[in-house]
C-alpha positions as CSV (number, residue, x, y, z in Angstrom):
1,M,-68.5,-39.7,75.1
2,A,-68.3,-43.3,76.3
3,T,-65.6,-45.7,75.1
4,R,-65.9,-46.7,71.4
5,Q,-67.5,-50.1,70.7
6,P,-65.6,-52.9,69.1
7,E,-64.7,-52.1,65.5
8,V,-67.2,-52.8,62.8
9,A,-66.1,-53.9,59.3
10,L,-65.8,-51.0,56.8
11,A,-67.8,-53.1,54.3
12,T,-70.7,-53.3,56.8
13,I,-70.6,-49.5,57.4
14,A,-70.5,-48.9,53.6
15,R,-73.5,-51.2,53.1
16,E,-75.6,-49.9,56.0
17,W,-74.9,-46.2,55.6
18,G,-75.3,-46.5,51.8
19,R,-78.7,-48.1,52.4
20,I,-79.8,-45.2,54.5
21,G,-78.5,-42.8,51.9
22,C,-80.7,-44.6,49.3
23,I,-83.9,-44.7,51.4
24,G,-83.5,-41.6,53.6
25,F,-86.4,-39.6,52.1
26,G,-87.9,-36.9,54.4
27,G,-84.9,-35.0,55.6
28,P,-83.3,-35.0,59.1
29,P,-86.1,-36.6,61.0
30,A,-86.0,-39.6,58.7
31,H,-82.2,-39.8,58.8
32,I,-82.1,-39.7,62.6
33,A,-84.8,-42.4,62.9
34,L,-83.0,-44.7,60.4
35,L,-79.6,-44.2,62.1
36,R,-81.2,-44.9,65.6
37,Q,-83.0,-48.0,64.3
38,L,-79.7,-49.3,62.9
39,C,-77.2,-48.4,65.5
40,V,-79.2,-48.6,68.7
41,E,-82.2,-50.9,68.1
42,R,-81.1,-53.4,65.5
43,R,-77.4,-53.8,65.9
44,G,-76.8,-52.5,69.5
45,W,-73.6,-50.8,68.4
46,I,-74.3,-47.6,70.4
47,A,-76.2,-47.1,73.6
48,A,-79.5,-45.1,73.4
49,S,-78.1,-42.4,75.8
50,E,-74.9,-42.1,73.7
51,F,-76.9,-41.8,70.5
52,E,-79.0,-39.0,72.0
53,D,-75.8,-37.2,73.1
54,G,-74.6,-37.5,69.6
55,I,-77.7,-35.8,68.3
56,A,-77.3,-33.0,70.8
57,A,-73.6,-32.5,70.0
58,T,-74.0,-32.4,66.2
59,N,-76.8,-29.9,66.5
60,L,-74.4,-27.6,68.2
61,L,-72.3,-27.5,65.0
62,P,-72.9,-25.4,61.9
63,G,-73.8,-27.3,58.8
64,P,-76.1,-30.2,58.1
65,A,-76.8,-31.9,61.4
66,S,-78.1,-35.2,60.2
67,T,-75.1,-35.6,57.9
68,Q,-72.8,-34.9,60.8
69,L,-74.8,-37.5,62.9
70,A,-74.3,-40.1,60.1
71,I,-70.5,-39.3,60.1
72,Y,-70.3,-39.3,63.9
73,T,-72.0,-42.7,64.4
74,A,-69.7,-44.2,61.8
75,W,-66.7,-42.6,63.5
76,R,-67.9,-44.1,66.8
77,L,-67.7,-47.6,65.2
78,R,-64.5,-47.4,63.2
79,G,-62.7,-44.1,63.8
80,V,-61.7,-41.8,60.9
81,P,-61.9,-44.5,58.2
82,G,-65.4,-45.4,59.4
83,A,-66.4,-41.7,59.3
84,I,-65.1,-41.2,55.8
85,V,-66.7,-44.4,54.5
86,G,-70.0,-43.9,56.3
87,G,-70.3,-40.3,55.4
88,V,-69.5,-40.8,51.7
89,C,-71.9,-43.7,51.4
90,F,-74.6,-41.7,53.1
91,I,-74.1,-38.7,50.8
92,V,-73.3,-40.2,47.4
93,P,-76.7,-41.9,46.5
94,G,-78.6,-38.7,46.8
95,L,-75.9,-36.7,45.1
96,V,-75.9,-38.9,42.1
97,L,-79.7,-38.8,41.8
98,I,-79.9,-35.0,42.3
99,L,-77.3,-34.3,39.7
100,A,-79.1,-36.6,37.2
101,L,-82.4,-34.8,37.9
102,A,-80.6,-31.4,37.6
103,A,-79.5,-32.4,34.1
104,V,-83.2,-33.0,33.2
105,F,-84.9,-30.1,35.0
106,L,-82.3,-27.5,34.1
107,A,-81.8,-28.5,30.5
108,G,-83.1,-26.4,27.6
109,G,-85.8,-28.0,25.4
110,T,-87.2,-30.3,28.1
111,P,-90.7,-31.6,27.5
112,T,-93.6,-29.4,28.6
113,W,-94.8,-31.8,31.2
114,V,-91.4,-31.9,32.8
115,R,-91.3,-28.1,33.0
116,G,-94.8,-28.2,34.4
117,A,-93.7,-30.7,37.1
118,A,-90.8,-28.5,38.0
119,A,-92.9,-25.3,38.1
120,G,-95.5,-27.1,40.3
121,A,-93.0,-28.5,42.8
122,G,-91.2,-25.2,42.9
123,A,-94.4,-23.4,43.7
124,A,-94.7,-25.4,47.0
125,V,-91.3,-24.6,48.3
126,A,-92.2,-21.4,50.2
127,A,-94.8,-23.4,52.1
128,V,-92.2,-26.1,52.9
129,A,-89.9,-23.4,54.3
130,V,-92.6,-22.1,56.7
131,H,-93.4,-25.7,57.7
132,A,-89.7,-26.4,58.4
133,A,-89.4,-23.2,60.6
134,W,-92.6,-24.0,62.5
135,G,-91.3,-27.5,63.4
136,L,-88.3,-25.9,65.1
137,V,-90.1,-23.4,67.2
138,P,-91.2,-25.5,70.3
139,G,-87.7,-26.8,71.1
140,S,-86.0,-23.4,70.6
141,W,-88.7,-21.6,72.6
142,Q,-88.3,-24.0,75.5
143,R,-84.6,-23.6,75.4
144,A,-84.9,-19.8,75.8
145,G,-86.3,-20.4,79.3
146,Q,-89.3,-18.9,81.2
147,A,-87.9,-15.4,81.9
148,R,-89.8,-12.7,80.1
149,D,-86.7,-10.9,78.9
150,A,-85.3,-14.1,77.5
151,R,-88.4,-14.7,75.5
152,A,-88.4,-11.1,74.4
153,R,-84.9,-11.6,73.0
154,W,-86.0,-14.9,71.4
155,I,-88.7,-13.0,69.5
156,A,-86.3,-10.2,68.5
157,Y,-83.7,-12.7,67.2
158,A,-86.4,-14.5,65.2
159,A,-87.8,-11.3,63.8
160,A,-84.3,-10.1,62.8
161,G,-83.6,-13.5,61.1
162,A,-86.8,-13.3,59.1
163,V,-86.1,-9.7,57.9
164,A,-82.5,-10.6,57.0
165,A,-83.6,-13.7,55.0
166,A,-86.1,-11.6,53.1
167,T,-83.8,-8.8,52.3
168,V,-80.0,-9.2,52.7
169,G,-79.6,-12.8,51.4
170,P,-75.9,-13.7,51.4
171,W,-75.1,-11.6,54.4
172,L,-77.6,-13.6,56.6
173,V,-74.8,-15.6,58.2
174,L,-73.4,-12.4,59.8
175,L,-76.8,-11.8,61.4
176,L,-76.9,-15.3,62.7
177,I,-73.5,-15.0,64.3
178,A,-74.4,-11.5,65.7
179,A,-77.5,-13.0,67.3
180,G,-75.5,-15.7,68.9
181,L,-72.8,-13.4,70.2
182,S,-75.4,-11.0,71.5
183,E,-76.8,-13.7,73.7
184,V,-73.3,-14.7,74.8
185,A,-72.7,-11.0,75.8
186,V,-76.0,-10.7,77.7
187,R,-75.4,-13.9,79.7
188,A,-71.8,-13.0,80.4
189,R,-72.9,-9.7,81.9
190,R,-75.4,-11.4,84.1
191,S,-73.2,-14.2,85.3
192,A,-72.0,-13.4,88.9
193,R,-69.3,-16.0,88.6
194,G,-68.3,-15.6,85.0
195,A,-65.0,-17.3,84.2
196,G,-63.1,-14.4,82.8
197,S,-64.1,-12.2,79.8
198,G,-63.5,-14.7,77.0
199,V,-66.1,-15.4,74.4
200,W,-66.3,-18.7,72.4
201,P,-64.1,-18.1,69.4
202,L,-65.9,-18.6,66.1
203,P,-64.1,-19.2,62.8
204,I,-65.6,-16.4,60.6
205,P,-63.9,-16.2,57.2
206,L,-64.6,-13.0,55.4
207,A,-66.4,-13.0,52.1
208,A,-63.7,-10.7,50.8
209,A,-61.5,-13.7,50.6
210,A,-63.4,-14.8,47.6
211,G,-64.0,-11.4,46.1
212,G,-63.0,-10.9,42.5
213,A,-62.1,-14.5,42.0
214,G,-63.2,-16.7,39.1
215,G,-66.4,-18.6,38.8
216,L,-65.2,-21.8,40.5
217,L,-63.8,-19.9,43.4
218,S,-67.1,-18.0,43.8
219,L,-68.9,-21.3,43.6
220,A,-66.6,-22.8,46.3
221,W,-67.2,-19.8,48.5
222,V,-71.0,-20.2,48.3
223,A,-70.7,-23.9,49.0
224,F,-68.4,-23.2,51.9
225,K,-71.0,-20.8,53.5
226,V,-73.6,-23.6,53.2
227,G,-71.4,-26.2,54.8
228,A,-69.5,-24.3,57.4
229,L,-71.4,-21.2,58.4
230,S,-75.1,-22.2,58.1
231,Y,-76.2,-22.7,61.8
232,G,-79.3,-24.9,61.8
233,G,-78.5,-26.6,58.5
234,G,-81.4,-27.7,56.2
235,F,-83.5,-24.8,55.0
236,V,-81.4,-22.0,56.5
237,I,-79.1,-22.6,53.4
238,I,-81.9,-21.3,51.1
239,P,-81.6,-17.6,51.8
240,L,-77.8,-18.0,51.9
241,M,-77.8,-19.4,48.4
242,Q,-80.7,-17.7,46.6
243,A,-79.2,-14.2,46.4
244,D,-75.8,-15.5,45.3
245,A,-77.0,-18.1,42.8
246,V,-79.8,-16.0,41.2
247,H,-79.1,-12.3,41.7
248,H,-75.3,-11.9,42.2
249,Y,-73.7,-14.6,40.0
250,H,-76.8,-15.3,37.7
251,W,-76.0,-19.0,37.6
252,M,-79.8,-19.8,37.4
253,T,-83.1,-18.1,37.2
254,G,-85.5,-17.7,40.2
255,A,-87.7,-20.5,38.8
256,Q,-84.7,-22.8,38.4
257,F,-83.6,-22.1,42.0
258,L,-87.1,-23.2,43.2
259,N,-86.6,-26.4,41.2
260,A,-83.2,-26.9,43.0
261,V,-84.8,-26.6,46.4
262,A,-87.6,-28.9,45.5
263,L,-85.1,-31.5,44.2
264,G,-83.2,-31.3,47.4
265,Q,-86.4,-32.1,49.3
266,V,-87.6,-35.0,47.2
267,T,-84.3,-36.9,46.8
268,P,-82.9,-39.1,49.6
269,G,-80.1,-38.0,51.8
270,P,-79.3,-34.5,53.2
271,V,-81.2,-31.4,52.1
272,V,-77.9,-29.7,51.6
273,Q,-77.7,-31.6,48.3
274,T,-79.5,-28.6,46.9
275,V,-76.1,-26.9,46.6
276,A,-75.1,-29.5,44.0
277,V,-77.9,-28.3,41.7
278,V,-76.6,-24.8,42.1
279,G,-73.1,-26.0,41.3
280,Y,-74.4,-27.9,38.2
281,A,-76.1,-24.7,37.0
282,A,-72.9,-22.8,37.4
283,A,-70.4,-25.2,35.9
284,G,-72.0,-28.5,34.9
285,V,-71.3,-31.9,36.6
286,G,-67.9,-30.7,37.7
287,G,-69.4,-27.7,39.4
288,G,-72.0,-29.9,41.1
289,L,-69.3,-32.2,42.4
290,L,-67.1,-29.3,43.5
291,A,-70.0,-27.6,45.4
292,A,-70.9,-30.9,47.1
293,L,-67.3,-31.5,48.1
294,V,-66.8,-28.1,49.6
295,A,-70.2,-28.0,51.3
296,F,-69.7,-31.4,53.0
297,A,-66.0,-31.2,53.8
298,P,-66.5,-29.1,57.0
299,S,-68.8,-31.8,58.4
300,F,-66.2,-34.5,58.0
301,L,-63.5,-32.2,59.6
302,F,-65.8,-31.2,62.5
303,V,-66.5,-34.8,63.4
304,T,-63.1,-36.4,62.8
305,L,-61.1,-33.7,64.5
306,G,-63.6,-32.8,67.2
307,G,-65.6,-35.9,68.0
308,R,-63.7,-36.6,71.1
309,H,-64.4,-33.1,72.4
310,F,-68.2,-33.2,71.9
311,D,-68.8,-33.6,75.7
312,A,-66.8,-30.5,76.4
313,L,-68.6,-28.6,73.6
314,R,-72.0,-29.4,75.0
315,A,-71.0,-28.4,78.5
316,N,-69.5,-25.0,77.4
317,T,-71.7,-22.2,78.6
318,H,-70.6,-19.9,75.9
319,V,-71.6,-22.4,73.2
320,Q,-74.9,-23.0,74.8
321,A,-75.6,-19.2,75.0
322,F,-74.5,-18.8,71.4
323,L,-76.9,-21.5,70.2
324,T,-79.7,-20.0,72.3
325,G,-79.3,-16.7,70.4
326,A,-78.5,-18.1,67.0
327,G,-81.3,-20.7,67.1
328,P,-84.3,-18.3,66.9
329,A,-82.5,-16.2,64.3
330,V,-82.2,-19.4,62.2
331,I,-85.9,-20.2,62.6
332,G,-86.8,-16.6,61.6
333,A,-84.4,-16.9,58.6
334,I,-86.0,-20.2,57.4
335,A,-89.5,-18.6,57.7
336,G,-88.3,-15.4,56.1
337,S,-86.9,-17.2,53.1
338,A,-90.5,-18.0,52.1
339,V,-90.8,-14.3,51.0
340,P,-88.2,-14.3,48.2
341,L,-89.2,-17.9,47.3
342,A,-92.8,-16.9,46.8
343,L,-91.8,-13.7,44.9
344,A,-89.9,-15.9,42.4
345,L,-93.2,-17.5,41.3
346,A,-94.1,-16.3,37.8
347,H,-97.6,-17.6,37.1
348,A,-101.0,-17.1,38.9
349,W,-101.7,-20.9,39.0
350,Q,-98.5,-21.4,41.0
351,F,-99.9,-19.3,43.8
352,A,-102.9,-21.6,44.0
353,V,-100.5,-24.6,44.2
354,L,-98.7,-22.7,47.0
355,A,-101.9,-22.3,48.9
356,C,-102.7,-26.0,48.5
357,A,-99.3,-26.9,49.8
358,A,-99.6,-24.6,52.8
359,L,-103.0,-26.2,53.6
360,W,-101.5,-29.7,53.2
361,L,-98.4,-29.0,55.4
362,L,-99.6,-26.5,58.0
363,A,-103.3,-27.3,58.5
364,L,-103.5,-31.0,57.7
365,R,-99.9,-31.6,58.9
366,R,-99.0,-34.0,56.2
367,G,-95.5,-34.8,54.8
368,V,-93.1,-32.7,52.8
369,V,-92.3,-35.3,50.1
370,S,-96.0,-35.9,49.4
371,A,-96.6,-32.1,49.2
372,L,-93.9,-31.7,46.6
373,V,-95.0,-34.7,44.6
374,G,-98.6,-33.5,44.7
375,A,-97.5,-30.0,43.6
376,G,-95.5,-31.5,40.8
377,V,-98.6,-33.5,39.6
378,L,-100.6,-30.3,39.7
379,G,-97.9,-28.7,37.6
380,V,-98.1,-31.5,35.0
381,A,-101.9,-31.0,34.8
382,A,-101.3,-27.2,34.3
383,A,-98.9,-27.9,31.5
384,L,-101.3,-30.4,29.8
385,V,-104.2,-27.9,29.8
386,G,-102.0,-25.3,28.2
387,W,-101.2,-23.0,31.2
388,P,-97.8,-21.3,31.1
389,V,-95.0,-23.2,32.7
390,G,-91.9,-21.5,31.4
């Protein structure tokens, strides 16, 4: 990337990135818009073209892309200290809020209307997943190219991701990596001037490394998968976490997991904050903080250690091929996660709320936060008229 701009005071970075962390409702699109407004339009710290390059580069990395963009833009202004201060200030406001809400929504003996709000918001989550996947389709489809066989592979990767998300849960990451490597292999065979037989090396820790360990090590492994192995970030973490948190480790019920996803959507900051709710359910506040620390640590390492190499990363043909294959598998996985999320619903009225949310998001094309808040209001109404919410 271009030469770094004159250093900006750490106090300024703390204030501005903390402000975005407090008001960044709406997920990655809102975060990108706020960072661009600050760094490019209002302060002129980063050129527009360099900011767009930063978006492209961070989207090539596994983990939460908008968090990595926040860390990267702060790194551009003040190096490693700036990256740490900016990233922490971007993450912490939402983390504090989501842990506070987790204490309310996951506690026993909560008021009926609170449980109703949680059940209503949770009912809308499957529609939010489909909405998130649909928003990613145009760019990924265009990236596949015009060739018929390339688009056929795109469909195959997406279908495989959807099936995997609906069935194999925690092993989904292996499917995403396999789709990326398959595309690398296809393109390598077709390249008349391929530069050797090497394939982009990927760090793929084995789940066995955490096998048989205690609860905190298991929690750390789940959080690590979210932060370091989830290509596409955002909603692709849902199928990665659901099978582990609900079915394998039994840290929370299916309904509580839906609440966790909803909380991750309605709080400011990165959607990956959902992992903190899982950590809270597993081991209280300490578990929530541990999960957040492990999930976000790879993002800081990727940027602080690799930021200067982002140009080479973007230009690497193996990386581009990997993302071309893994991208549609991620989209399919996000859409496929709607199946187990919908199956976790326990009451008939929740399916009506789900239908309303789908209409709001997919037909009327309204916002996610308003959909979840509206679903929560419907849940409160259901509780007040005596419908089951437990």
